[in-house]
N, C-alpha and C positions, 0 to 999 in steps of 0.2 A: 902750481897754478893751472897747468894744462890738465892735470887730473880733475881739478875742480871744475874747469869748464866742461870736461867730458861728462862728469857726473851731472852737472846741471843740464846739459842737452839730453841725456837720457831720461831724466826725470820730466823734462818738458814734453818729449815725445810720448812717454807713458801717459801723461796727463792728457794730452790731446787725444790719445787713442780711446781712454775711458770716456772722455766727453762725447767723442763720435759714437761709441757704442751705446751710451745712455740715450742719445738722442735718436739712434736708429731704433731702439726698442720702443721709445715713445711714439715714434711715427708709425711702427709696425701696427696695423689694425688687428683686434682680436677677432678670430673667426667665430661667427655666430653659432651656437649650440642648438641642435634641434629641439623643438618643444617635446617633453615627454608625452606619449600617448596615454590617454585616460582608458580605464576599464569600463566597459559597458555595465550598467548596473544588472546585477544577477537576478534571475527569477527567484521566487521565495515559495515556501510553503508547500513543499514536495508531499504528494498524496499518492495513493495506490490502492487497486482492488484486483482480485482475481476474476477475470471475466469467464474463463474456463480453464481446463486443464493444460492448456498450451499458450494461454494468452494473459498478460497483466496489462491493465491500463494504468498509465502513470500520468498524473496530473499536477499542475503547478499554478502559481499565480504569476502572470506575465511581468516582464521587466518593466520598470518605469521609463526605460530609455527607447521604447518601440517607436517614439515620434522622431527619433533621429534618422537623418537621411542614410547615414552609415549603419544602421541596424540591419541584420540580415538573418533574422529568424533564430531558431534554436537547434542545438545538436543534443541529441539523446544518445549517450553511450551505454550499451548493455554489457555488463561484466559477470564472470563468475566470482564467487567469494575469494577465490585465490588471485584475482587481479587480470585473468585472461579475458580479452576483449571478445565478446561474441559477435557483436555487430554495431554499427552506428546508424542512427536514422536522423534525418533532418525534418524540421517541422517549420512551417512558414510563419511569419510575424503575424499577430492577431489570433493565433491558435494557442490552446493551453493545455493539450492532451495528446497522448499517444497510445494507441493499442500495440503493444509489443507482442507480436505473435510467433509461432513456430518454436516456442520454448519447451522445456521438458517439465512434466508434471511433478510436483513435489520439490523441484530444485530451487534453491535460493539464489537470487540474482541481485546484483547492484546496479541501480539506474542513476546514471549521472546527468545532469541537465546543465547546459551552458547557454547563455545568450551570446550570440555571434556578432562580431563586427565584420563588415565587408573586408574581404582579403586585401583589397587595394586601398583601405582607409589610411589616411595620414594622421588621423586624429585620435582613433580608438582601437582597442584591443578586446578579444573576448573577456567575457566576466569570469568571476569566480565560479566554481562548480558547486552546486547543490545535489544532494545525494539521497536516495531512499532504497531501502532493502526490501524485496517482496518475492512471493513465490506463487506460481500458478496452481490453482485448485480445481477439483471436478466441481461441475455445476449441474445440479438436477432440478429441473423444473416439472417434470412428469415422472409418473410410475408407468412405463409403457407408452400409452397414448392418453392417459387421464391425469388430472392433477393428484398429487400426493396426499392422501387423506389418512388420518389417524383417528379412529372412533374411540369414544370413551368407554371405560370398562363396564358401565351398566348397559352397554348396548346388547343386543341378541347375539348369540354365538357366532353368527354369521358376519357381525360386524365388528364387535370389540376386538381392537387390534393394537399391535405395537409395530415400532419402525426398526428395521436394520438400516443403519445409515448408509452403509456401503457393503454391497455382496461382491467379494473378489471374483467369483465365478462369472458374474454378469456385468460387474462394474457399474452397477446401478444399486439404488436404495430398494428396499422391499418392505411392504407391510405384511404382517402376519397375524393370524388369529392368536389371542392370548391362550388359548387352549390347545394349540397346535405344538408338535414336537419342536418346531423352530423357535417357540418363545423364549427358550433359554439363550437364544442368540441376539434378541432383540436389544437395542440400545436405550430406548425410551418407549412408554406408553402413556396413554391419556387416562388419568385417574378421574373417576367421578367423585366430587366432594359431597359427602352425605348431607341431604336436606339443604341442597343448594343447586342452583343452575350453574355454578362454576365449576372448572375442571383445573386439573394440574398436570402438567407435563413432568413425567417423573422417569427416573432410571428404573429399569426393570430389575436390576440387580441389588437394589437396596436391602432385600430380605433373603438373598441368597449367600451363604457362608462362602468365603474365599473368591468372591467374584470382584472384578474391577467395576467401580461405579461410575456411570456418566454423571459428569458435574457441569453446571452452568456458571458462566461469569456473572458476577454482579453487574456487570456493564452491559447494557442494552440500548438500542437506538430506535426512536420512532421515525421510520422511513418505509417507503412503499417498494423499495427494491434492494436486491443484493449488490446492485452496481452503485455503491456507496463508498466513494473514496475516503480513506482515512490515513493518518500519519503513522499509526501503529495499531496493531490489535491489542486487546487487553492484556494486562500483565499476568503472569501465570499464577500469581497469588491471588487473583480475584475469582478463581474457579472454585467456589466454596458452596454453591447452592446445589442441593440434589432434587430440588423440584421448582418448578416456576408455575406460579398460580396465573390462570387466564380468567379473569372476571367477566361475567356476562353483561358488560356495560358498553355503551356505544363509544368508539374512540375515533379519533381523527385520521390516524394513518395506520399502516401495518406495523409490525415490530420486528427488528432482528435481534435475536439472541445469539450468544456465542457458547459453544459447548466443548467439552473434551470427553470423547467417547470412551467406552469401558476398555477399548484396546489402545488407548493413548493417542488416538487421532483427533486433531482439532477440527473445528468447522463452525459455520454459521448457519442459522435456520431462521428463516423468514415465516413469521405468522402472518398469514394473508388476512386483510380485513374483509368481512362480508359485506358487500355493498347493499345487501338487502335490508340489514338492520344496523349496520355500522358497527358490529362487534367482531372480535377475533375468533368467536365461536359459530360454527355453521351447523345448519340442521336444527331438528327439534328433539328434546328430551323423549325418550332415552337414547335416541340415535344421534347425539351430538358429535361433532367431529371438528378438527382443525385441518386447515389445508395450507401446505407448507412448501416451500422451495429451500434447497440446500446447497451450500458451498462447502466442499469436503477435501481435506488434506489426506491423500493416500499414503503420505510417508508419515509414520508415528512420530509425535512429539515436535512436528513443525508447526507452529502456530500462525502460519502465513507469513511470518517473519516480522521485522520491525525497522524503525529508522536507524541509521548507522550511528 
């Protein structure tokens, strides 16, 4: 009988403890969890162009969250293709581009762009990263002190000329007479189309055995400047044209062509519009010419690079 009473007492105590523990848990308030921080909306549409042989301009569409009080501008990170950080630059809100200077000609860089939240923000964190890959290239607007002019093949001996895109000894382009000894080095010349006021920009190596031929991409753009941001250069498969027809008709803008030179170097050439008559051809027959500006990669087979 005593054993039964002892067992009953133990059970009663155990039950009471369970009830107390249960009540204690119910009465203990749950600690509030912090609200997760939201990411700032990322910028979009990364673009780039080579301003000169040490500078790439990177451009983007601004974040949709710029109106937030916690928005703190943009971070542009410049990296090598192996992932090493070259430098970081900050850009204020309201701006959408950066000229990244002090780069190395012909070197491919990765440009990462992030929309930043203020460091003390309790609501937001930095956006996802957008990236673009690009390379600085040489820029030639003049030959010496005058515009770069390529005269048609029907011009007099003193004018008919071809163009060497890049002369390593001077690090400049060079126009030479079609009859000179240097003519075997020129990349393109301006062919006079018979019985026509039109001309064609042609590779000078089309009719020379065992010579590499300058080819043009089928992609071109009607723009007035080489400062023309793009998300990627034309694909290598588009470089199939060995000549480019330039008609003697009025146009609304200048035109940018892409080329691959006979030495494997890629570039862009701006055919400048003649404001006097609105065409891409300057002068009068038989001394017609085109006036050009050039962006040129001094490293072979680097086509300015591409999006990642």
